[in-house]
C-alpha positions as protocol buffer text, in pm:
chain_id: "A"
residue {
  index: 1
  type: MET
  ca { x: 291 y: -2205 z: 373 }
}
residue {
  index: 2
  type: LYS
  ca { x: 235 y: -1997 z: 63 }
}
residue {
  index: 3
  type: ARG
  ca { x: 12 y: -1750 z: 246 }
}
residue {
  index: 4
  type: ALA
  ca { x: 285 y: -1687 z: 503 }
}
residue {
  index: 5
  type: TYR
  ca { x: 526 y: -1571 z: 234 }
}
residue {
  index: 6
  type: ILE
  ca { x: 260 y: -1355 z: 68 }
}
residue {
  index: 7
  type: ILE
  ca { x: 205 y: -1182 z: 401 }
}
residue {
  index: 8
  type: ILE
  ca { x: 575 y: -1105 z: 424 }
}
residue {
  index: 9
  type: ILE
  ca { x: 575 y: -934 z: 86 }
}
residue {
  index: 10
  type: ALA
  ca { x: 260 y: -739 z: 172 }
}
residue {
  index: 11
  type: LEU
  ca { x: 459 y: -552 z: 436 }
}
residue {
  index: 12
  type: ILE
  ca { x: 626 y: -337 z: 176 }
}
residue {
  index: 13
  type: LEU
  ca { x: 305 y: -158 z: 88 }
}
residue {
  index: 14
  type: THR
  ca { x: 289 y: -12 z: 440 }
}
residue {
  index: 15
  type: GLY
  ca { x: 123 y: -172 z: 738 }
}
residue {
  index: 16
  type: SER
  ca { x: -228 y: -112 z: 609 }
}
residue {
  index: 17
  type: VAL
  ca { x: -186 y: -336 z: 309 }
}
residue {
  index: 18
  type: VAL
  ca { x: -96 y: -638 z: 521 }
}
residue {
  index: 19
  type: TYR
  ca { x: -465 y: -675 z: 591 }
}
residue {
  index: 20
  type: LEU
  ca { x: -561 y: -696 z: 226 }
}
residue {
  index: 21
  type: ARG
  ca { x: -389 y: -1034 z: 218 }
}
residue {
  index: 22
  type: LEU
  ca { x: -507 y: -1156 z: 559 }
}
residue {
  index: 23
  type: VAL
  ca { x: -861 y: -1031 z: 612 }
}
residue {
  index: 24
  type: ARG
  ca { x: -1129 y: -1191 z: 400 }
}
residue {
  index: 25
  type: PRO
  ca { x: -1424 y: -950 z: 390 }
}
residue {
  index: 26
  type: ALA
  ca { x: -1777 y: -1037 z: 293 }
}
residue {
  index: 27
  type: PRO
  ca { x: -1793 y: -1057 z: -87 }
}
residue {
  index: 28
  type: GLU
  ca { x: -1928 y: -763 z: -280 }
}
residue {
  index: 29
  type: THR
  ca { x: -2120 y: -808 z: -601 }
}
residue {
  index: 30
  type: SER
  ca { x: -1936 y: -693 z: -912 }
}
residue {
  index: 31
  type: ILE
  ca { x: -2155 y: -468 z: -1124 }
}
residue {
  index: 32
  type: ALA
  ca { x: -2136 y: -326 z: -1470 }
}
residue {
  index: 33
  type: ARG
  ca { x: -2232 y: 28 z: -1377 }
}
residue {
  index: 34
  type: PRO
  ca { x: -2258 y: 132 z: -1009 }
}
residue {
  index: 35
  type: ALA
  ca { x: -2476 y: 407 z: -873 }
}
residue {
  index: 36
  type: LEU
  ca { x: -2299 y: 740 z: -846 }
}
residue {
  index: 37
  type: GLN
  ca { x: -2363 y: 771 z: -474 }
}
residue {
  index: 38
  type: THR
  ca { x: -2233 y: 513 z: -225 }
}
residue {
  index: 39
  type: PRO
  ca { x: -2342 y: 556 z: 138 }
}
residue {
  index: 40
  type: ILE
  ca { x: -2040 y: 631 z: 356 }
}
residue {
  index: 41
  type: PRO
  ca { x: -2045 y: 643 z: 736 }
}
residue {
  index: 42
  type: ALA
  ca { x: -2037 y: 1000 z: 865 }
}
residue {
  index: 43
  type: GLN
  ca { x: -1745 y: 927 z: 1096 }
}
residue {
  index: 44
  type: THR
  ca { x: -1506 y: 874 z: 805 }
}
residue {
  index: 45
  type: PRO
  ca { x: -1470 y: 1217 z: 642 }
}
residue {
  index: 46
  type: PRO
  ca { x: -1167 y: 1126 z: 427 }
}
residue {
  index: 47
  type: LEU
  ca { x: -1395 y: 905 z: 217 }
}
residue {
  index: 48
  type: GLU
  ca { x: -1669 y: 1162 z: 167 }
}
residue {
  index: 49
  type: LYS
  ca { x: -1496 y: 1314 z: -134 }
}
residue {
  index: 50
  type: ALA
  ca { x: -1173 y: 1292 z: -327 }
}
residue {
  index: 51
  type: PRO
  ca { x: -969 y: 1570 z: -162 }
}
residue {
  index: 52
  type: LYS
  ca { x: -719 y: 1788 z: -338 }
}
residue {
  index: 53
  type: ALA
  ca { x: -360 y: 1709 z: -251 }
}
residue {
  index: 54
  type: PRO
  ca { x: -121 y: 1962 z: -94 }
}
residue {
  index: 55
  type: LYS
  ca { x: 93 y: 2156 z: -341 }
}
residue {
  index: 56
  type: ASP
  ca { x: 421 y: 2057 z: -177 }
}
residue {
  index: 57
  type: TYR
  ca { x: 432 y: 1679 z: -192 }
}
residue {
  index: 58
  type: ALA
  ca { x: 640 y: 1474 z: 49 }
}
residue {
  index: 59
  type: PHE
  ca { x: 797 y: 1279 z: -238 }
}
residue {
  index: 60
  type: LYS
  ca { x: 990 y: 1364 z: -553 }
}
residue {
  index: 61
  type: VAL
  ca { x: 1042 y: 1199 z: -889 }
}
residue {
  index: 62
  type: GLY
  ca { x: 1354 y: 982 z: -872 }
}
residue {
  index: 63
  type: GLU
  ca { x: 1315 y: 896 z: -504 }
}
residue {
  index: 64
  type: ARG
  ca { x: 1385 y: 529 z: -425 }
}
residue {
  index: 65
  type: PHE
  ca { x: 1358 y: 352 z: -89 }
}
residue {
  index: 66
  type: THR
  ca { x: 1509 y: 9 z: -28 }
}
residue {
  index: 67
  type: TYR
  ca { x: 1386 y: -211 z: 258 }
}
residue {
  index: 68
  type: VAL
  ca { x: 1525 y: -530 z: 407 }
}
residue {
  index: 69
  type: ILE
  ca { x: 1254 y: -780 z: 499 }
}
residue {
  index: 70
  type: ALA
  ca { x: 1337 y: -1010 z: 789 }
}
residue {
  index: 71
  type: TRP
  ca { x: 1172 y: -1291 z: 980 }
}
residue {
  index: 72
  type: GLN
  ca { x: 1271 y: -1319 z: 1346 }
}
residue {
  index: 73
  type: GLY
  ca { x: 1571 y: -1098 z: 1263 }
}
residue {
  index: 74
  type: ILE
  ca { x: 1685 y: -1318 z: 972 }
}
residue {
  index: 75
  type: PRO
  ca { x: 1693 y: -1138 z: 631 }
}
residue {
  index: 76
  type: ILE
  ca { x: 1466 y: -1314 z: 382 }
}
residue {
  index: 77
  type: GLY
  ca { x: 1407 y: -1056 z: 110 }
}
residue {
  index: 78
  type: GLU
  ca { x: 1422 y: -703 z: -20 }
}
residue {
  index: 79
  type: ALA
  ca { x: 1173 y: -445 z: -144 }
}
residue {
  index: 80
  type: THR
  ca { x: 1212 y: -118 z: -331 }
}
residue {
  index: 81
  type: SER
  ca { x: 967 y: 166 z: -380 }
}
residue {
  index: 82
  type: THR
  ca { x: 1046 y: 419 z: -653 }
}
residue {
  index: 83
  type: VAL
  ca { x: 877 y: 732 z: -784 }
}
residue {
  index: 84
  type: GLU
  ca { x: 996 y: 650 z: -1132 }
}
residue {
  index: 85
  type: ALA
  ca { x: 856 y: 923 z: -1356 }
}
residue {
  index: 86
  type: ILE
  ca { x: 582 y: 1168 z: -1444 }
}
residue {
  index: 87
  type: THR
  ca { x: 395 y: 1045 z: -1748 }
}
residue {
  index: 88
  type: THR
  ca { x: 39 y: 1048 z: -1885 }
}
residue {
  index: 89
  type: TYR
  ca { x: -245 y: 799 z: -1863 }
}
residue {
  index: 90
  type: LYS
  ca { x: -559 y: 858 z: -2071 }
}
residue {
  index: 91
  type: GLY
  ca { x: -474 y: 1227 z: -2088 }
}
residue {
  index: 92
  type: TYR
  ca { x: -409 y: 1266 z: -1714 }
}
residue {
  index: 93
  type: GLU
  ca { x: -66 y: 1360 z: -1583 }
}
residue {
  index: 94
  type: VAL
  ca { x: 38 y: 1091 z: -1337 }
}
residue {
  index: 95
  type: TYR
  ca { x: 323 y: 978 z: -1117 }
}
residue {
  index: 96
  type: LYS
  ca { x: 449 y: 632 z: -1208 }
}
residue {
  index: 97
  type: ILE
  ca { x: 534 y: 462 z: -878 }
}
residue {
  index: 98
  type: VAL
  ca { x: 695 y: 118 z: -891 }
}
residue {
  index: 99
  type: VAL
  ca { x: 719 y: -123 z: -597 }
}
residue {
  index: 100
  type: ARG
  ca { x: 916 y: -443 z: -637 }
}
residue {
  index: 101
  type: ALA
  ca { x: 967 y: -720 z: -382 }
}
residue {
  index: 102
  type: GLY
  ca { x: 1144 y: -1051 z: -380 }
}
residue {
  index: 103
  type: THR
  ca { x: 1293 y: -1318 z: -163 }
}
residue {
  index: 104
  type: ASN
  ca { x: 1669 y: -1344 z: -123 }
}
residue {
  index: 105
  type: ASP
  ca { x: 1875 y: -1639 z: -247 }
}
residue {
  index: 106
  type: PHE
  ca { x: 1826 y: -1829 z: 79 }
}
residue {
  index: 107
  type: LEU
  ca { x: 1447 y: -1820 z: 81 }
}
residue {
  index: 108
  type: SER
  ca { x: 1419 y: -1839 z: -299 }
}
residue {
  index: 109
  type: ALA
  ca { x: 1562 y: -2189 z: -278 }
}
residue {
  index: 110
  type: ILE
  ca { x: 1250 y: -2281 z: -81 }
}
residue {
  index: 111
  type: PHE
  ca { x: 988 y: -2045 z: -218 }
}
residue {
  index: 112
  type: LYS
  ca { x: 1079 y: -1781 z: -476 }
}
residue {
  index: 113
  type: ILE
  ca { x: 887 y: -1452 z: -494 }
}
residue {
  index: 114
  type: ARG
  ca { x: 925 y: -1180 z: -756 }
}
residue {
  index: 115
  type: ASP
  ca { x: 634 y: -937 z: -731 }
}
residue {
  index: 116
  type: SER
  ca { x: 583 y: -590 z: -873 }
}
residue {
  index: 117
  type: PHE
  ca { x: 314 y: -325 z: -829 }
}
residue {
  index: 118
  type: ILE
  ca { x: 286 y: -11 z: -1042 }
}
residue {
  index: 119
  type: SER
  ca { x: 56 y: 276 z: -950 }
}
residue {
  index: 120
  type: TYR
  ca { x: -29 y: 563 z: -1185 }
}
residue {
  index: 121
  type: MET
  ca { x: -127 y: 840 z: -945 }
}
residue {
  index: 122
  type: ASP
  ca { x: -285 y: 1168 z: -1059 }
}
residue {
  index: 123
  type: THR
  ca { x: -40 y: 1452 z: -995 }
}
residue {
  index: 124
  type: GLU
  ca { x: -322 y: 1692 z: -903 }
}
residue {
  index: 125
  type: THR
  ca { x: -563 y: 1491 z: -689 }
}
residue {
  index: 126
  type: LEU
  ca { x: -332 y: 1199 z: -593 }
}
residue {
  index: 127
  type: GLU
  ca { x: -612 y: 962 z: -696 }
}
residue {
  index: 128
  type: SER
  ca { x: -544 y: 625 z: -860 }
}
residue {
  index: 129
  type: ARG
  ca { x: -576 y: 625 z: -1238 }
}
residue {
  index: 130
  type: CYS
  ca { x: -434 y: 280 z: -1307 }
}
residue {
  index: 131
  type: PHE
  ca { x: -278 y: -3 z: -1106 }
}
residue {
  index: 132
  type: GLU
  ca { x: -70 y: -289 z: -1248 }
}
residue {
  index: 133
  type: VAL
  ca { x: 14 y: -606 z: -1057 }
}
residue {
  index: 134
  type: SER
  ca { x: 257 y: -883 z: -1149 }
}
residue {
  index: 135
  type: LEU
  ca { x: 278 y: -1174 z: -904 }
}
residue {
  index: 136
  type: ARG
  ca { x: 536 y: -1451 z: -927 }
}
residue {
  index: 137
  type: GLU
  ca { x: 508 y: -1657 z: -608 }
}
residue {
  index: 138
  type: GLY
  ca { x: 641 y: -2009 z: -632 }
}
residue {
  index: 139
  type: GLY
  ca { x: 437 y: -2172 z: -907 }
}
residue {
  index: 140
  type: TYR
  ca { x: 166 y: -1907 z: -885 }
}
residue {
  index: 141
  type: LYS
  ca { x: 146 y: -1642 z: -1158 }
}
residue {
  index: 142
  type: LYS
  ca { x: -91 y: -1349 z: -1205 }
}
residue {
  index: 143
  type: ASP
  ca { x: -88 y: -1030 z: -1410 }
}
residue {
  index: 144
  type: LEU
  ca { x: -358 y: -772 z: -1348 }
}
residue {
  index: 145
  type: VAL
  ca { x: -442 y: -421 z: -1469 }
}
residue {
  index: 146
  type: VAL
  ca { x: -697 y: -204 z: -1288 }
}
residue {
  index: 147
  type: ASP
  ca { x: -843 y: 105 z: -1456 }
}
residue {
  index: 148
  type: TYR
  ca { x: -1009 y: 368 z: -1235 }
}
residue {
  index: 149
  type: ASP
  ca { x: -1293 y: 558 z: -1400 }
}
residue {
  index: 150
  type: TRP
  ca { x: -1376 y: 838 z: -1157 }
}
residue {
  index: 151
  type: ASP
  ca { x: -1640 y: 997 z: -1379 }
}
residue {
  index: 152
  type: ASN
  ca { x: -1855 y: 684 z: -1347 }
}
residue {
  index: 153
  type: ARG
  ca { x: -1696 y: 552 z: -1026 }
}
residue {
  index: 154
  type: ILE
  ca { x: -1607 y: 217 z: -1175 }
}
residue {
  index: 155
  type: ALA
  ca { x: -1291 y: 12 z: -1126 }
}
residue {
  index: 156
  type: THR
  ca { x: -1229 y: -232 z: -1412 }
}
residue {
  index: 157
  type: TYR
  ca { x: -1012 y: -533 z: -1325 }
}
residue {
  index: 158
  type: GLN
  ca { x: -853 y: -700 z: -1629 }
}
residue {
  index: 159
  type: ASN
  ca { x: -682 y: -1029 z: -1548 }
}
residue {
  index: 160
  type: LEU
  ca { x: -417 y: -1074 z: -1815 }
}
residue {
  index: 161
  type: THR
  ca { x: -349 y: -1430 z: -1700 }
}
residue {
  index: 162
  type: ASP
  ca { x: -693 y: -1581 z: -1761 }
}
residue {
  index: 163
  type: GLY
  ca { x: -847 y: -1305 z: -1974 }
}
residue {
  index: 164
  type: SER
  ca { x: -1132 y: -1228 z: -1733 }
}
residue {
  index: 165
  type: ILE
  ca { x: -1268 y: -876 z: -1679 }
}
residue {
  index: 166
  type: LYS
  ca { x: -1457 y: -767 z: -1368 }
}
residue {
  index: 167
  type: LYS
  ca { x: -1600 y: -434 z: -1260 }
}
residue {
  index: 168
  type: SER
  ca { x: -1669 y: -297 z: -916 }
}
residue {
  index: 169
  type: ALA
  ca { x: -1800 y: 24 z: -763 }
}
residue {
  index: 170
  type: LEU
  ca { x: -1552 y: 291 z: -653 }
}
residue {
  index: 171
  type: ARG
  ca { x: -1599 y: 480 z: -332 }
}
residue {
  index: 172
  type: PRO
  ca { x: -1488 y: 844 z: -342 }
}
residue {
  index: 173
  type: GLY
  ca { x: -1138 y: 874 z: -203 }
}
residue {
  index: 174
  type: ALA
  ca { x: -1051 y: 505 z: -247 }
}
residue {
  index: 175
  type: ARG
  ca { x: -704 y: 436 z: -387 }
}
residue {
  index: 176
  type: ASP
  ca { x: -493 y: 140 z: -487 }
}
residue {
  index: 177
  type: PRO
  ca { x: -259 y: 25 z: -204 }
}
residue {
  index: 178
  type: VAL
  ca { x: 56 y: 187 z: -345 }
}
residue {
  index: 179
  type: CYS
  ca { x: -118 y: 514 z: -424 }
}
residue {
  index: 180
  type: ALA
  ca { x: -272 y: 519 z: -75 }
}
residue {
  index: 181
  type: SER
  ca { x: 66 y: 472 z: 90 }
}
residue {
  index: 182
  type: TYR
  ca { x: 207 y: 775 z: -94 }
}
residue {
  index: 183
  type: TYR
  ca { x: -103 y: 982 z: -29 }
}
residue {
  index: 184
  type: PHE
  ca { x: -59 y: 901 z: 341 }
}
residue {
  index: 185
  type: ARG
  ca { x: 282 y: 1069 z: 326 }
}
residue {
  index: 186
  type: THR
  ca { x: 116 y: 1401 z: 239 }
}
residue {
  index: 187
  type: LEU
  ca { x: -107 y: 1403 z: 548 }
}
residue {
  index: 188
  type: PRO
  ca { x: -22 y: 1594 z: 868 }
}
residue {
  index: 189
  type: LEU
  ca { x: 41 y: 1369 z: 1168 }
}
residue {
  index: 190
  type: ASN
  ca { x: 4 y: 1447 z: 1536 }
}
residue {
  index: 191
  type: PRO
  ca { x: 8 y: 1225 z: 1847 }
}
residue {
  index: 192
  type: ASP
  ca { x: -333 y: 1071 z: 1933 }
}
residue {
  index: 193
  type: GLU
  ca { x: -467 y: 1158 z: 1589 }
}
residue {
  index: 194
  type: HIS
  ca { x: -679 y: 904 z: 1400 }
}
residue {
  index: 195
  type: ILE
  ca { x: -650 y: 880 z: 1021 }
}
residue {
  index: 196
  type: VAL
  ca { x: -878 y: 694 z: 780 }
}
residue {
  index: 197
  type: LEU
  ca { x: -777 y: 595 z: 426 }
}
residue {
  index: 198
  type: GLY
  ca { x: -984 y: 435 z: 153 }
}
residue {
  index: 199
  type: ILE
  ca { x: -840 y: 135 z: -34 }
}
residue {
  index: 200
  type: ASN
  ca { x: -969 y: -34 z: -348 }
}
residue {
  index: 201
  type: ALA
  ca { x: -822 y: -379 z: -410 }
}
residue {
  index: 202
  type: SER
  ca { x: -941 y: -728 z: -502 }
}
residue {
  index: 203
  type: GLU
  ca { x: -1259 y: -574 z: -649 }
}
residue {
  index: 204
  type: LYS
  ca { x: -1357 y: -436 z: -309 }
}
residue {
  index: 205
  type: ASN
  ca { x: -1342 y: -113 z: -109 }
}
residue {
  index: 206
  type: TYR
  ca { x: -1183 y: -106 z: 235 }
}
residue {
  index: 207
  type: GLU
  ca { x: -1123 y: 145 z: 508 }
}
residue {
  index: 208
  type: ILE
  ca { x: -787 y: 149 z: 680 }
}
residue {
  index: 209
  type: GLY
  ca { x: -778 y: 330 z: 1012 }
}
residue {
  index: 210
  type: GLY
  ca { x: -451 y: 437 z: 1171 }
}
residue {
  index: 211
  type: THR
  ca { x: -384 y: 584 z: 1512 }
}
residue {
  index: 212
  type: VAL
  ca { x: -76 y: 797 z: 1577 }
}
residue {
  index: 213
  type: ILE
  ca { x: 24 y: 646 z: 1909 }
}
residue {
  index: 214
  type: LYS
  ca { x: 330 y: 842 z: 2016 }
}
residue {
  index: 215
  type: GLU
  ca { x: 659 y: 998 z: 1916 }
}
residue {
  index: 216
  type: ALA
  ca { x: 967 y: 776 z: 1896 }
}
residue {
  index: 217
  type: LYS
  ca { x: 1333 y: 763 z: 1791 }
}
residue {
  index: 218
  type: ILE
  ca { x: 1437 y: 522 z: 1516 }
}
residue {
  index: 219
  type: THR
  ca { x: 1797 y: 455 z: 1416 }
}
residue {
  index: 220
  type: VAL
  ca { x: 1867 y: 361 z: 1054 }
}
residue {
  index: 221
  type: PRO
  ca { x: 2222 y: 226 z: 996 }
}
residue {
  index: 222
  type: GLN
  ca { x: 2441 y: 470 z: 799 }
}
residue {
  index: 223
  type: MET
  ca { x: 2165 y: 732 z: 810 }
}
residue {
  index: 224
  type: GLY
  ca { x: 2146 y: 808 z: 1180 }
}
residue {
  index: 225
  type: LYS
  ca { x: 1851 y: 874 z: 1411 }
}
residue {
  index: 226
  type: PHE
  ca { x: 1511 y: 991 z: 1297 }
}
residue {
  index: 227
  type: ASP
  ca { x: 1236 y: 1157 z: 1497 }
}
residue {
  index: 228
  type: ALA
  ca { x: 937 y: 937 z: 1419 }
}
residue {
  index: 229
  type: PHE
  ca { x: 572 y: 870 z: 1488 }
}
residue {
  index: 230
  type: LEU
  ca { x: 447 y: 525 z: 1584 }
}
residue {
  index: 231
  type: VAL
  ca { x: 134 y: 450 z: 1380 }
}
residue {
  index: 232
  type: GLU
  ca { x: -87 y: 144 z: 1431 }
}
residue {
  index: 233
  type: PRO
  ca { x: -321 y: 63 z: 1138 }
}
residue {
  index: 234
  type: TYR
  ca { x: -648 y: -132 z: 1149 }
}
residue {
  index: 235
  type: VAL
  ca { x: -885 y: -258 z: 881 }
}
residue {
  index: 236
  type: LYS
  ca { x: -1254 y: -171 z: 896 }
}
residue {
  index: 237
  type: GLN
  ca { x: -1491 y: -452 z: 804 }
}
residue {
  index: 238
  type: LYS
  ca { x: -1870 y: -440 z: 840 }
}
residue {
  index: 239
  type: GLY
  ca { x: -1851 y: -112 z: 1031 }
}
residue {
  index: 240
  type: GLU
  ca { x: -1598 y: -236 z: 1287 }
}
residue {
  index: 241
  type: TYR
  ca { x: -1219 y: -231 z: 1301 }
}
residue {
  index: 242
  type: GLU
  ca { x: -1058 y: -572 z: 1310 }
}
residue {
  index: 243
  type: ASN
  ca { x: -731 y: -666 z: 1473 }
}
residue {
  index: 244
  type: ARG
  ca { x: -616 y: -995 z: 1324 }
}
residue {
  index: 245
  type: VAL
  ca { x: -263 y: -866 z: 1284 }
}
residue {
  index: 246
  type: SER
  ca { x: -55 y: -646 z: 1509 }
}
residue {
  index: 247
  type: VAL
  ca { x: 120 y: -391 z: 1289 }
}
residue {
  index: 248
  type: LYS
  ca { x: 341 y: -110 z: 1412 }
}
residue {
  index: 249
  type: GLY
  ca { x: 473 y: 139 z: 1158 }
}
residue {
  index: 250
  type: TYR
  ca { x: 732 y: 406 z: 1231 }
}
residue {
  index: 251
  type: VAL
  ca { x: 711 y: 712 z: 1006 }
}
residue {
  index: 252
  type: SER
  ca { x: 959 y: 999 z: 1013 }
}
residue {
  index: 253
  type: GLN
  ca { x: 832 y: 1332 z: 1147 }
}
residue {
  index: 254
  type: GLU
  ca { x: 1021 y: 1532 z: 890 }
}
residue {
  index: 255
  type: PRO
  ca { x: 819 y: 1669 z: 597 }
}
residue {
  index: 256
  type: ASN
  ca { x: 906 y: 1369 z: 379 }
}
residue {
  index: 257
  type: ARG
  ca { x: 711 y: 1129 z: 602 }
}
residue {
  index: 258
  type: ILE
  ca { x: 942 y: 836 z: 527 }
}
residue {
  index: 259
  type: LEU
  ca { x: 837 y: 487 z: 633 }
}
residue {
  index: 260
  type: LEU
  ca { x: 1132 y: 376 z: 846 }
}
residue {
  index: 261
  type: LEU
  ca { x: 1026 y: 46 z: 999 }
}
residue {
  index: 262
  type: ILE
  ca { x: 731 y: -195 z: 1012 }
}
residue {
  index: 263
  type: LYS
  ca { x: 687 y: -467 z: 1270 }
}
residue {
  index: 264
  type: MET
  ca { x: 416 y: -728 z: 1218 }
}
residue {
  index: 265
  type: GLN
  ca { x: 285 y: -1009 z: 1436 }
}
residue {
  index: 266
  type: VAL
  ca { x: 3 y: -1228 z: 1305 }
}
residue {
  index: 267
  type: LEU
  ca { x: -262 y: -1284 z: 1574 }
}
residue {
  index: 268
  type: GLU
  ca { x: -488 y: -1520 z: 1378 }
}
residue {
  index: 269
  type: LEU
  ca { x: -458 y: -1779 z: 1101 }
}
residue {
  index: 270
  type: ILE
  ca { x: -81 y: -1833 z: 1142 }
}
residue {
  index: 271
  type: PRO
  ca { x: 28 y: -1701 z: 1483 }
}
residue {
  index: 272
  type: TRP
  ca { x: 332 y: -1928 z: 1472 }
}
residue {
  index: 273
  type: LEU
  ca { x: 483 y: -1706 z: 1200 }
}
residue {
  index: 274
  type: GLY
  ca { x: 650 y: -1483 z: 1459 }
}
residue {
  index: 275
  type: GLU
  ca { x: 762 y: -1127 z: 1395 }
}
residue {
  index: 276
  type: VAL
  ca { x: 825 y: -1004 z: 1043 }
}
residue {
  index: 277
  type: THR
  ca { x: 990 y: -667 z: 986 }
}
residue {
  index: 278
  type: ALA
  ca { x: 1065 y: -438 z: 695 }
}
residue {
  index: 279
  type: LYS
  ca { x: 1335 y: -182 z: 772 }
}
residue {
  index: 280
  type: LEU
  ca { x: 1464 y: 102 z: 560 }
}
residue {
  index: 281
  type: GLU
  ca { x: 1814 y: 26 z: 434 }
}
residue {
  index: 282
  type: LYS
  ca { x: 1889 y: 318 z: 202 }
}
residue {
  index: 283
  type: ILE
  ca { x: 1746 y: 619 z: 22 }
}
residue {
  index: 284
  type: GLU
  ca { x: 1855 y: 700 z: -333 }
}
residue {
  index: 285
  type: TYR
  ca { x: 1766 y: 964 z: -588 }
}
residue {
  index: 286
  type: ILE
  ca { x: 1793 y: 819 z: -934 }
}
residue {
  index: 287
  type: THR
  ca { x: 1762 y: 969 z: -1281 }
}
residue {
  index: 288
  type: PRO
  ca { x: 1389 y: 974 z: -1360 }
}
residue {
  index: 289
  type: ALA
  ca { x: 1277 y: 727 z: -1623 }
}
residue {
  index: 290
  type: GLN
  ca { x: 1180 y: 871 z: -1960 }
}
residue {
  index: 291
  type: ASP
  ca { x: 836 y: 745 z: -2065 }
}
């Protein structure tokens, strides 16, 4: 049962991140100092190098999105995603982006979740510089800090719960899940276009492919109708895209590229879960935090 609730929370990090909880890839060996060149398939150009980000970003400091998470139409939790501040990390200017998710009172009586994810994203390259994770899921507890050393292409995972430290190789262009979701918002989208993003999580590198299926109209209560794109993400494992979960994400066509709605149906492991959705409830612009 616990994994079902974890999957629900994973929705908030965009459809691509659902797979990081569901798909179990072949293990990669953690190493102290990886080689500086990692072979990347030629058909995935976004991973060939760490690209410069556009000057006009689709997000602003102070922006906060609130989503209602529902199972079979029944509200079970809430998630927020906030561009909290511009600060510094090891001399780099970074965006501090905070994602929080939790179950509502009804579900918390059965299984309480209070998770948070903080990404420190370089303001120039939109690369990950640091990623902090705090998981409170029932009786399970974990606190983790990931440092991204791009000069040596090493990701250092420091588990604050058990004190362990692990290192893994970094592929060029790989980002933590939160950073990747915001980087996605800066990319141009067109129908029938295929997009590939690199993800680094759980001491591994992943490729998330997404196909822009079609244009659509999405209505958000109290905010009206949005022109949107339907995007379907897939995880790439061992050179092939897997489809253990059906995920449909609706992203606004306007320059801000706002995630409006996610619909998820698990195809393997727990198909009885039914449909889980995360729908935008409100947009706020708050006073930026002072770090």
